[in-house]
N, C-alpha and C positions, 0 to 999 in steps of 0.2 A: 545640628551635632547629633551624634549619636552615642549612647552609653552601652558598652556591652558588659551586662551584670552577670556575673558569674558567682554560683556559689562554692565555697571552698570543697576540696575533695573529702572523701571519706577519711574519718578520723577513729582513733582507738575507742572513743566514747561512743562514737556513732555506731560502731560495730558491736559493742557491748550495751547499746540502747539505754545510755545514761544521758540525763539532762545536762546540756552544755550550752551555756549562754556566755557570761563572762568568764567562766572558768574555762580552761583550755585542755586539749590533749593532742598529741601529735598525729600527723597524717599516717594512714597505714601504707603499706606497700601499695595496695589496690588504689588509696588516695592519690599517692604520687602519680601512678600511672594514669589516672583519670586527667590529672593536670597537664601531663605530657601531652595527653592525647588531644585535649582541648587546644594546646599550644600549636599543635600540628595543623589543626583545622582552621586556626584563626591566623595562620602564618600570612596569609594574603592581605590581611587587614591591618593599616598602618594606624598605629595609635600616637596621638599627641602627647598622652600622660596616661598614667597608671595610678590607681589608689587601691589600697585595702585598708581593712579595719587593722586594728592594733593587736588582734589576736594572732597568736603564731600560726594558727591553722591556715587562716586568709593570706598572712603575710608569705607563707610557703607556697601556697598555692600560686599567688601572684607571680612570684620569681620563677616556679617551674614553667608557667604560661609564657613569660616572657623570655625565659631561657637567656641567650646571649645578646638579643636586641638592646640597642641603646635608647631605650625609652624612659624619660624621667618619671619618678615615681614619689608617693608619699603614703605614709600611714596615718589614717585618720580614726579618731576615737567615736566620731559620730556614726560611723558605718558598723560598730560593734553590734552583737546579737541582743536580744532581748535580756535583761537582767533578770534571773530567776531567784536572786538572794539566796537564802539559806537552802533552797531545793537545788542549787547546783551539784552535779555529781550523783544525785539519787537516780534511782531506776525509774526510767519513763513511764512504766506501768503502773508504778506506785503513785506517781504525780498526777499523770494525764489521765485521769479515770474517765473523763468526759470534756466535751468542747467547753462547758461553762467555766472550767478552770482557767482557762485563757481570758474568757470575758471578765471574769472578776479581778484579774491582774495580780500582780505578785509583791505589791507593796507591803503587804502585811508579813511578808518574808524577807523585807528589805530590799526588794527589787523593784521592777518598773510595772506600770499599766501599758496595756496596749496603745492607748491614744499618745501616751508620753513618749513611748518607743517609736511609734509610727511618725510623729512630729519631728523627732530628733533625727530619724533616718531621712525622710523626705526633704527636710530643710538641708540636710548634707548633701543629698543628690542634687538639689536645685542649685546650691552654692557651686557645685562641681560642674553642672551644666552651663551655668552661667559664665563660668571661667574659661571656657574653650569653645573653639568653632569647629573641631574635628573629632574624629572618633576617640573615644576615653575607655580604657578598662577598668572597671571596679569590681573588686572581689569581695564579697559579704557573706552572709549567712541566710540559711533558710527561712527563719522565723521573720526577719526583716524584710527579706525580698517577699514572701507572702504577704506581710502586711502592706508593702508598697502596692504590689499587683491588686490587693484588695481595694485600695484607695483608689488606684487608677482605673480599673473597670471590673467592679464586683461580679457582674454577671459571667464575664468570659473567665475570672479567677475561679469562681465557684463550678464552673463547666469543668475546668481543668482538674479542680480537685475530686471532682466525681468521677471523671474518666480516668485520670493518673493517680491521683491520691496524695501527690507530694510535689515539692520543689527538691528535685534529686540532687545528689552531690555533682558538682561540675557542669549542671545544667547552664544553659546560657539563655539569657532573657535581654532582648535588645529593645532600649526604648530610644525614641527620636524626641528631641526637644527643640521647640520653637520659642513659643510662649508659654507653652505647656508640655507635659509629657503625653506621648502616645506610644502603646505597646505595639512593636512590630513583630516581635517573636516571643512568645511566652514559655519560659522554663524549658527549653528545647534541648533534649538529651542527644540528639543526633551529632551534634559537634564532638561531644565526648565519644559516642559509640563509633562514628566513622574513624575518628583518630586512633582508636584502640585496634582497628583492623590494618592501620599503615605501618 
């Protein structure tokens, strides 16, 4: 089976460069257009089921992608973004002074560590994968997707980060699952970009 793992569309906090984990902000008009664009390029893919995190930005993105398709869906807490605790809503530039901030984790602020978050997200993905035999849509968040990609293929993920620098809004990652995950497509923005031209 394959999981089409999509990061949510651009949000107000993305635009304002604010820390956004368990706190939420609405999709911008651009974010809505990004999700609709992905909907167009994934139109030919039949989905057995769809999942999103319980954050509004992910739920809305999932519904824009599904449009009027009759695909059963669920909202799952395990797909939520990394919890940044009391740093939620702060300016990214004030919080992420260097990469070591992530490595230390956010427990001291009432949030999560990276290992805890990664385990939560990967366990959730594996549960989803084992529950289906056909394609599944999963809409989640940049941080948890990056954590998953790093767990699955660190060399390939680091190469992507050096060349591209991010897992962008409404990028599509395709994971194939047999008895383990394999990355078929990593944070691919072409689905979004082609859809914006249609």
